[in-house]
PLY file of the C-alpha trace (Angstrom):
ply
format ascii 1.0
element vertex 198
property float x
property float y
property float z
element edge 197
property int vertex1
property int vertex2
end_header
67.95 29.70 1.59
70.72 32.36 0.97
69.85 35.97 1.99
70.48 38.69 -0.22
73.72 40.71 -0.17
73.04 44.14 1.14
73.79 46.89 -1.13
73.95 50.52 0.07
70.88 52.18 -1.63
72.78 55.57 -2.11
76.45 56.61 -2.01
75.61 59.85 -0.32
76.21 60.11 3.41
76.04 63.53 5.45
79.16 62.89 7.68
77.85 65.62 10.00
75.44 63.13 11.27
77.79 60.17 12.13
77.88 61.05 15.78
74.13 61.11 15.97
74.11 57.58 14.12
76.55 56.21 16.45
74.49 57.54 19.37
71.56 55.55 17.90
73.83 52.31 17.69
74.86 52.74 21.26
71.05 53.23 22.44
69.98 49.90 20.50
72.63 48.00 22.39
71.28 49.49 25.73
67.81 48.79 24.61
68.67 45.26 23.86
70.57 44.92 27.19
67.80 46.16 29.37
65.32 44.38 27.83
67.17 40.87 28.10
66.98 40.99 24.00
63.17 40.51 24.73
61.91 44.12 23.78
58.45 43.38 22.54
56.48 46.01 20.59
55.40 49.73 21.66
51.60 49.99 22.15
50.03 51.83 19.18
49.49 54.99 21.56
53.24 55.41 22.16
53.91 54.97 18.42
51.27 57.68 17.64
52.66 60.04 20.38
56.07 59.71 19.65
55.08 60.24 15.97
53.52 63.59 16.79
56.01 64.61 19.58
59.05 64.20 17.12
57.38 64.83 13.98
58.04 61.56 12.53
55.77 59.13 10.42
53.74 56.24 12.24
54.84 53.78 9.63
58.38 54.60 9.91
58.31 53.96 13.75
56.50 50.80 13.09
58.89 49.64 10.61
61.83 50.49 13.02
60.18 48.73 16.16
59.26 46.05 14.10
63.00 45.53 13.05
64.14 45.78 16.26
61.52 43.37 17.74
63.09 40.65 15.38
66.69 41.12 15.41
67.46 37.61 15.58
66.39 37.55 11.98
69.00 39.62 10.89
72.04 37.53 12.49
74.58 36.21 9.79
73.32 32.95 8.39
75.56 30.29 8.42
75.49 27.70 5.47
76.70 24.10 6.44
79.92 23.22 4.79
82.11 20.20 5.36
80.03 17.49 5.98
81.28 15.01 8.78
78.95 12.64 10.00
75.40 11.68 10.66
74.31 11.27 14.53
71.38 9.02 14.77
68.88 10.22 17.40
65.44 8.48 16.85
64.01 9.97 19.68
59.89 10.69 19.75
57.23 12.01 21.68
53.53 11.76 21.00
51.24 14.63 21.56
47.43 14.46 20.80
47.19 12.68 17.39
50.55 13.39 15.98
54.13 11.74 16.65
57.18 14.34 16.59
60.49 12.83 15.92
63.96 13.83 15.63
65.62 11.10 13.33
69.11 12.18 13.04
71.50 15.27 13.23
74.19 15.84 10.34
77.39 17.17 11.60
79.37 19.75 9.51
82.37 21.66 10.35
80.58 24.83 10.93
77.03 23.56 11.83
74.82 20.85 12.74
71.44 20.18 10.91
68.66 18.90 13.05
65.95 16.81 11.20
62.47 17.16 12.71
59.42 15.11 11.79
55.72 15.37 12.33
53.38 12.43 11.30
49.88 11.67 11.81
47.37 9.17 10.46
46.63 10.84 7.25
44.19 8.14 5.77
41.13 10.52 6.38
42.90 13.81 5.12
41.68 15.49 2.09
42.87 18.66 0.09
39.94 20.71 1.83
40.56 18.95 5.40
44.27 18.65 5.86
45.90 19.60 9.24
47.03 23.15 8.92
50.88 23.55 8.23
52.68 24.67 11.15
55.90 26.57 11.64
58.41 25.46 14.42
61.12 27.27 15.99
64.06 25.42 17.61
65.63 26.40 21.00
68.61 24.68 22.38
70.50 27.43 24.42
71.59 30.90 24.22
74.84 30.02 22.81
73.21 28.33 19.72
71.56 30.11 16.58
69.06 28.13 15.28
66.93 28.84 12.18
64.48 26.49 10.09
65.91 26.04 6.67
63.25 24.81 4.91
60.70 21.66 5.15
57.75 20.06 3.38
55.44 17.19 3.46
52.44 15.49 2.02
49.78 13.40 3.56
50.23 12.30 7.17
53.87 13.84 7.17
55.87 16.84 7.77
59.71 17.16 7.86
61.70 20.27 8.90
65.43 20.90 8.89
67.09 23.40 11.30
70.59 24.93 11.02
72.06 25.00 14.40
75.56 27.09 14.78
78.19 26.99 16.30
77.80 23.10 15.63
76.47 20.78 18.59
79.10 18.38 20.09
79.22 14.84 18.88
78.28 13.62 22.18
74.90 15.47 22.66
73.82 13.13 25.56
71.87 15.24 28.04
70.62 17.90 25.77
66.90 19.19 25.09
65.99 19.99 21.87
62.69 22.32 22.29
60.34 22.73 19.29
58.15 25.59 19.82
54.87 25.71 17.27
53.56 28.71 15.47
50.28 28.96 13.43
52.04 31.75 11.51
55.03 33.75 12.15
54.73 35.51 15.46
51.93 33.65 16.64
52.82 31.11 19.02
50.07 27.95 19.54
51.43 27.23 23.19
52.55 23.59 22.08
56.13 22.56 22.98
57.71 19.78 21.99
60.63 18.61 23.96
62.93 15.82 22.79
65.54 14.62 25.42
68.66 13.00 23.87
70.18 10.48 26.23
0 1
1 2
2 3
3 4
4 5
5 6
6 7
7 8
8 9
9 10
10 11
11 12
12 13
13 14
14 15
15 16
16 17
17 18
18 19
19 20
20 21
21 22
22 23
23 24
24 25
25 26
26 27
27 28
28 29
29 30
30 31
31 32
32 33
33 34
34 35
35 36
36 37
37 38
38 39
39 40
40 41
41 42
42 43
43 44
44 45
45 46
46 47
47 48
48 49
49 50
50 51
51 52
52 53
53 54
54 55
55 56
56 57
57 58
58 59
59 60
60 61
61 62
62 63
63 64
64 65
65 66
66 67
67 68
68 69
69 70
70 71
71 72
72 73
73 74
74 75
75 76
76 77
77 78
78 79
79 80
80 81
81 82
82 83
83 84
84 85
85 86
86 87
87 88
88 89
89 90
90 91
91 92
92 93
93 94
94 95
95 96
96 97
97 98
98 99
99 100
100 101
101 102
102 103
103 104
104 105
105 106
106 107
107 108
108 109
109 110
110 111
111 112
112 113
113 114
114 115
115 116
116 117
117 118
118 119
119 120
120 121
121 122
122 123
123 124
124 125
125 126
126 127
127 128
128 129
129 130
130 131
131 132
132 133
133 134
134 135
135 136
136 137
137 138
138 139
139 140
140 141
141 142
142 143
143 144
144 145
145 146
146 147
147 148
148 149
149 150
150 151
151 152
152 153
153 154
154 155
155 156
156 157
157 158
158 159
159 160
160 161
161 162
162 163
163 164
164 165
165 166
166 167
167 168
168 169
169 170
170 171
171 172
172 173
173 174
174 175
175 176
176 177
177 178
178 179
179 180
180 181
181 182
182 183
183 184
184 185
185 186
186 187
187 188
188 189
189 190
190 191
191 192
192 193
193 194
194 195
195 196
196 197
């Protein structure tokens, strides 16, 4: 999915505040470093107190801190280009009644695409009683930006694709692909699937 190109909402800018805006950028960077890029979200009473103290709207502060808590979603999106090869993986792990499998990785010149499947016995699935669709996050290491690039499924099967940049090495032996499950955005279930590539 391509992200929309940002368009400046208005042409006007009061140059007298440019040094203040630069200080805001400095503070955002400092906040990221102190929190190790994991700031969480201020408690509601902090938001309320700051809104009152600085004559700001609570909804504005909620929006600002919400954006700062989700900074990774603003990273530039890499779209895979220049297909090179498939790396067959075919590694699985079973948890509960589901089988989790990484079948292959597509290698591109600027990224990798990891294919992740979830399978279960769907013979008793019905439209009213189908396992709830989950969201997954792929974690490989700090040096890699991973984002889910879509997926889908049917009875007994879901498949997900993750774009990884920079691209993984063609020899990925020894790497762990960690998939964290979410029931909804920002709601982890606690389930982690680790696929170790030998």
